C-alpha positions in Angstrom: -0.1 -1.7 29.2 -0.1 -2.6 25.5 2.5 -5.2 24.7 4.0 -5.2 21.2 6.1 -8.3 21.7 5.0 -11.5 20.0 4.5 -14.7 22.0 6.4 -17.8 21.0 3.2 -19.2 19.6 2.6 -16.1 17.6 6.1 -16.3 16.1 5.5 -19.9 15.1 2.1 -18.9 13.5 3.8 -16.0 11.8 6.3 -18.3 10.1 3.7 -20.8 9.2 1.5 -18.1 7.6 4.5 -16.7 5.7 5.5 -20.1 4.4 2.0 -20.8 3.3 1.6 -17.4 1.6 4.8 -17.7 -0.3 4.2 -21.3 -1.4 0.5 -21.3 -2.1 -0.6 -17.7 -2.7 2.2 -15.9 -4.5 2.5 -18.3 -7.4 -1.2 -17.9 -8.3 -1.8 -14.3 -7.5 -1.0 -12.6 -10.8 -3.0 -15.2 -12.8 -6.0 -14.8 -10.6 -5.8 -11.0 -10.9 -6.0 -11.3 -14.7 -8.8 -13.9 -14.7 -11.5 -13.5 -17.4 -13.7 -16.0 -15.6 -13.6 -15.4 -11.9 -15.9 -18.2 -10.8 -14.1 -20.7 -13.0 -10.7 -19.7 -11.8 -11.6 -19.4 -8.1 -8.7 -20.9 -6.1 -10.4 -23.9 -4.5 -7.1 -25.8 -4.2 -5.6 -23.0 -2.2 -8.7 -23.0 0.1 -8.4 -26.7 0.7 -4.7 -26.4 1.5 -5.4 -23.5 3.8 -8.0 -25.6 5.6 -5.4 -28.4 6.0 -3.2 -26.1 8.1 -6.1 -24.5 10.0 -6.2 -21.2 8.2 -9.8 -21.3 7.1 -11.2 -21.9 10.7 -9.2 -19.3 12.7 -12.4 -17.6 13.8 -13.8 -20.7 15.5 -13.8 -20.9 19.3 -12.1 -23.8 21.0 -15.3 -25.5 22.0 -16.1 -26.0 18.3 -12.6 -27.2 17.4 -11.1 -23.9 16.6 -7.9 -22.3 18.0 -9.7 -19.4 19.8 -7.0 -16.9 18.8 -7.2 -13.3 19.9 -7.4 -10.4 17.5 -3.7 -9.6 17.9 -2.9 -13.0 16.6 -5.3 -12.3 13.6 -3.2 -9.3 12.8 0.0 -11.4 12.9 -1.5 -13.9 10.5 -3.0 -11.4 8.1 0.3 -9.5 8.0 1.8 -12.6 6.3 -1.1 -14.1 4.4 -2.0 -10.8 2.7 1.6 -9.8 1.8 1.7 -11.6 -1.6 -2.0 -10.9 -2.4 -4.8 -9.4 -0.3 -7.5 -11.1 -2.4 -6.7 -14.7 -1.5 -6.1 -13.8 2.1 -9.4 -11.9 2.3 -11.4 -15.0 1.2 -10.1 -16.8 4.3 -10.4 -14.0 6.8 -14.0 -13.3 5.7 -14.7 -16.7 7.2 -12.9 -15.8 10.4 -15.3 -12.9 10.9 -18.4 -15.0 10.0 -17.5 -17.8 12.4 -16.7 -15.4 15.2 -20.0 -13.6 14.7 -22.1 -16.8 14.7 -20.2 -18.0 17.8 -20.9 -14.7 19.6 -24.5 -14.1 18.5 -26.0 -17.5 17.6 -28.1 -19.7 19.8 -26.6 -23.0 21.1 -28.6 -24.9 18.6 -27.5 -22.6 15.7 -23.8 -22.9 16.7 -24.0 -26.7 17.0 -25.7 -27.0 13.6 -23.7 -24.5 11.5 -20.3 -24.1 13.2 -19.7 -27.9 13.2 -20.7 -28.1 9.5 -18.4 -25.2 8.7 -15.5 -26.8 10.6 -15.8 -30.2 8.9 -16.1 -29.1 5.3 -12.8 -27.8 3.7 -14.8 -25.8 1.1 -17.4 -24.3 3.4 -17.0 -20.5 3.0 -19.0 -17.8 4.8 -20.3 -14.3 4.1 -22.7 -11.6 5.3 -25.4 -10.0 3.2 -26.6 -6.5 4.1 -25.9 -4.0 1.3 -28.6 -3.5 -1.4 -28.8 -1.5 -4.7 -30.8 1.2 -2.8 -29.5 0.7 0.7 -25.8 0.9 1.7 -24.5 3.7 3.9 -27.9 4.2 5.5 -27.5 0.7 6.9 -24.2 1.6 8.4 -25.2 4.8 10.2 -28.2 3.9 10.4 -30.9 6.3 9.7 -33.8 5.6 12.0 -36.6 6.2 9.5 -39.0 3.5 8.4 -38.4 4.3 4.7 -34.6 4.1 5.0 -32.2 1.2 5.0 -32.8 -2.5 4.1 -35.8 -3.2 1.8 -35.4 -7.0 1.5 -38.4 -8.2 3.4 -38.8 -11.2 5.8 -42.4 -12.0 6.5 -43.3 -14.4 9.2 -45.6 -17.3 8.0 -46.1 -19.9 10.7 -42.7 -21.5 11.5 -40.9 -19.9 8.6 -39.9 -16.5 7.3 -40.4 -15.7 3.6 -37.5 -13.5 2.2 -38.0 -11.4 -1.0 -35.7 -8.8 -2.4 -32.1 -8.2 -3.7 -28.6 -7.7 -2.3 -25.4 -6.7 -4.0 -21.7 -6.2 -3.4 -21.9 -9.3 -1.1 -18.5 -10.7 -0.3 -17.8 -14.4 -0.8 -21.5 -14.9 -1.8 -20.8 -16.5 -5.2 -18.8 -19.3 -3.5 -20.2 -19.3 0.1 -22.2 -22.1 1.5 -23.8 -20.0 4.2 -24.7 -16.3 4.5 -26.0 -14.2 7.4 -28.7 -12.1 5.7 -30.1 -8.8 7.1 -33.8 -8.4 6.2 -36.6 -6.1 7.2 -39.0 -7.8 9.7 -40.9 -4.6 10.7 -41.5 -1.9 8.1 -42.9 0.5 10.7 -39.5 0.8 12.5 -36.2 2.3 11.4 -33.2 0.4 10.0 -31.9 -0.6 13.4 -34.9 -2.0 15.3 -36.8 -3.0 12.2 -34.2 -5.4 10.8 -33.2 -9.0 11.8 -30.5 -11.4 10.7 -31.1 -14.8 9.2 -28.7 -17.8 8.7 -29.2 -18.9 5.1 -27.6 -21.9 3.5 -27.0 -20.9 -0.1 -28.7 -24.1 -1.5 -32.0 -22.8 -0.2 -34.7 -22.8 -2.9 -35.5 -19.4 -4.3 -32.0 -18.0 -3.6 -29.6 -17.4 -6.5 -26.5 -15.5 -7.3 -27.7 -13.2 -10.1 -24.2 -12.0 -11.1 -20.6 -11.8 -10.0 -19.2 -8.2 -9.8 -15.9 -7.5 -11.7 -13.9 -5.0 -9.6 -10.8 -3.1 -10.5 -9.0 -4.6 -7.5 -9.5 -7.5 -5.0 -10.7 -9.3 -8.2 -10.7 -13.0 -6.9 -12.3 -11.9 -3.6 -15.7 -12.3 -5.2 -18.8 -10.1 -4.6 -22.2 -11.0 -6.0 -25.6 -9.7 -6.6 -28.2 -11.9 -5.0 -31.9 -12.5 -5.7 -34.3 -13.7 -3.1 -37.6 -15.0 -4.6 -39.9 -16.4 -1.8 -36.9 -17.9 0.0 -38.3 -19.9 2.9 -36.2 -19.7 6.0 -37.1 -21.7 9.2 -37.7 -19.7 12.4 -34.8 -21.7 13.9 -32.4 -19.8 11.6 -33.3 -16.3 13.0 -29.8 -15.3 14.4 -29.9 -15.2 18.1 -33.4 -16.6 18.2 -35.2 -13.2 18.2 -36.1 -10.4 15.9 -34.2 -7.1 15.9 -30.7 -6.3 15.0 -28.2 -8.8 16.4 -25.2 -6.7 15.7 -22.4 -6.9 13.2 -18.8 -8.2 13.4 -17.9 -5.1 15.3 -14.3 -4.6 16.3 -13.2 -7.8 14.6 -14.3 -6.5 11.2 -12.4 -3.2 11.6 -9.2 -5.0 12.8 -9.4 -7.5 10.0 -9.8 -4.8 7.3 -7.2 -2.5 8.7 -4.7 -5.4 9.0 -5.1 -6.1 5.3 -4.7 -2.4 4.5 -1.5 -2.2 6.4 -0.1 -5.3 4.9 -0.8 -4.1 1.4 0.9 -0.8 2.3 3.9 -2.6 3.7 4.2 -4.7 0.5 4.0 -1.5 -1.7 6.7 0.3 0.4 9.0 -2.8 0.2 8.6 -2.9 -3.6 9.2 0.8 -3.9 12.4 0.6 -1.8 13.7 -2.4 -3.7 13.1 -0.6 -7.0 14.6 2.6 -5.8 17.7 0.8 -4.7 18.1 -0.8 -8.2 17.1 2.0 -10.4 20.1 4.1 -11.6 19.6 7.8 -12.5 22.2 10.5 -12.3 25.0 8.1 -11.7 23.5 6.3 -8.7 20.5 4.5 -7.2 17.5 6.9 -6.9 17.0 5.8 -3.3 19.8 8.3 -2.5 18.1 11.2 -4.3 16.6 13.5 -1.7 13.1 13.7 -3.3 12.8 9.9 -3.3 14.3 9.5 0.2 11.7 12.0 1.5 8.8 10.0 -0.1 10.1 6.8 1.4 10.4 8.4 4.8 6.9 9.7 4.7 5.5 6.3 3.6 7.4 4.6 6.4 6.1 7.1 9.0 2.5 6.7 7.9 2.8 2.9 7.8 4.2 2.8 11.3 1.5 5.1 12.6 -1.2 2.9 11.1 0.3 -0.3 12.3 0.5 1.1 15.9 -3.1 2.2 15.7 -4.2 -1.2 14.4 -2.3 -3.0 17.2 -3.9 -0.7 19.8 -7.4 -1.5 18.4 -6.7 -5.2 18.4 -5.4 -5.0 22.0 -8.5 -3.1 23.1 -10.7 -5.7 21.5 -8.9 -8.5 23.2 -9.2 -6.6 26.5 -12.9 -5.8 25.9 -12.0 -2.1 26.2 -13.0 -1.0 22.7 -13.4 2.8 22.1 -15.9 3.0 19.2 -14.4 6.3 18.1 -11.0 4.7 17.9 -12.5 1.7 16.1 -14.0 3.7 13.2 -10.9 6.0 13.1 -8.6 3.0 12.7 -10.6 1.8 9.6 -10.5 5.2 8.0 -6.8 6.0 8.8 -5.4 2.6 7.8 -7.3 2.3 4.5 -6.6 5.9 3.5 -2.9 5.4 4.5 -2.8 2.3 2.3 -4.0 4.3 -0.7 -1.6 7.1 -0.1 1.4 4.8 0.3 0.5 2.8 -2.8 0.1 6.0 -4.9 3.4 7.4 -3.6 5.1 4.1 -4.3 3.7 4.2 -7.8 5.4 7.6 -8.3 8.8 6.1 -7.3 8.4 3.5 -10.1 7.8 6.3 -12.6 6.4 5.1 -15.9 7.1 1.5 -14.9 4.5 1.9 -12.1 1.6 1.5 -14.5 2.9 -1.5 -16.4 0.9 -4.7 -15.8 4.1 -6.8 -15.6 5.1 -5.0 -12.4 3.1 -5.3 -9.1 2.7 -1.6 -8.3 -0.4 -1.0 -10.4 -2.1 -3.9 -8.6 -1.3 -2.5 -5.2 -3.0 0.8 -6.2 -6.1 -1.0 -7.6 -6.4 -3.1 -4.4 -6.0 0.0 -2.2 -8.8 1.8 -4.1 -11.2 -0.9 -3.1 -10.4 -0.5 0.6 -12.0 2.9 0.6 -15.5 1.4 0.1 -15.3 -1.6 2.5 -17.0 -1.7 5.9 -18.8 1.6 5.4 -17.7 4.6 3.4 -15.0 6.9 4.9 -17.6 9.6 5.3 -20.0 7.4 7.2 -17.2 6.3 9.6 -16.2 9.9 10.1 -19.8 10.9 10.9 -19.9 8.1 13.5 -16.7 9.3 15.1 -18.0 12.9 15.2 -21.2 11.8 16.9 -19.4 9.7 19.4 -17.0 12.5 20.3 -19.8 15.1 20.6 -21.8 12.8 22.9 -18.7 12.1 25.0 -17.9 15.8 25.3 -21.4 16.5 26.5 -21.4 13.6 28.9 -17.8 13.5 30.2 -16.6 17.0 29.4 -13.5 15.6 27.7 -12.5 13.6 24.6 -9.5 11.6 25.7 -9.6 8.2 27.3 
């Protein structure tokens, strides 16, 4: 049975994360959002302070000096860290996913070499590089055709692989010290079997960040365009020690993203309610106007449905009982719910909603970016449809 009650440890972590977010993230969030030089203004001081209280290394297992928290605890922490600003929080949680993936998929030698280095360096950030200018959603599905998907090549030459090509939209890449890069090791196979993953320190010769993308939202959560020019990667850095797709972050990625979406939605709803309680029209606060009350009620209902779905997915991940259809559905529902809630909240603010000095316009911009993270909504829906069709044919029912 799913338990919604927090443990005493989770309550303590919740308070710690809330205190950190209010003290270290909220005061810098607006300035970072307006930055004209994202790399120069990147919040390294915040990263170091987060490391000092253990918030950079949440994804590490206990055997490598981490806390080994379950996914439900991730949700509790994100629900506080992301409340003042999703961008700063996402910088940290991208590292949680990266560390967890390496711990689950790396060889013992790889984990010893890279997880210890990550743990011991307060400015060591992680990322994953898969999307390319000509290959995005077909990596997510994937299309099993040799000409589809990743085109960045990895050619074996003795005890090294030589990587050539380009990636873009790669999170944390302009500031990361290590990336897990997906490359084509066999051009005769489709995007699933023909690709492999490589652990790449970003100081490797031939690798460079060609540009930093400037997005409408999530602005200080940096994405970059990456060039690989005869990048020489030792065989020992082939993730898992063998060619072929090693897998992605899986359920952890969907939980992490949906948690940010629900926290952003919660912040927008809170801001809208506060404004509606203070804004006077027709002789009283507009929160008592029926039209506004109905909007607030609908936002609340959608938020609670999304948070419940998210907690169920996190629980299933902790219990190793993940339903892939539920996993992809959670991503779609929660990110679309966040956008709907933010847009509705903007309407409650009226003309003030689009003013830069108030937070609502930022909530909407951030919510827009969610729609394109971790696979498009359409690709995730296609996956759900395929899973349900297969399940119906094999089991004769859809429910579980």
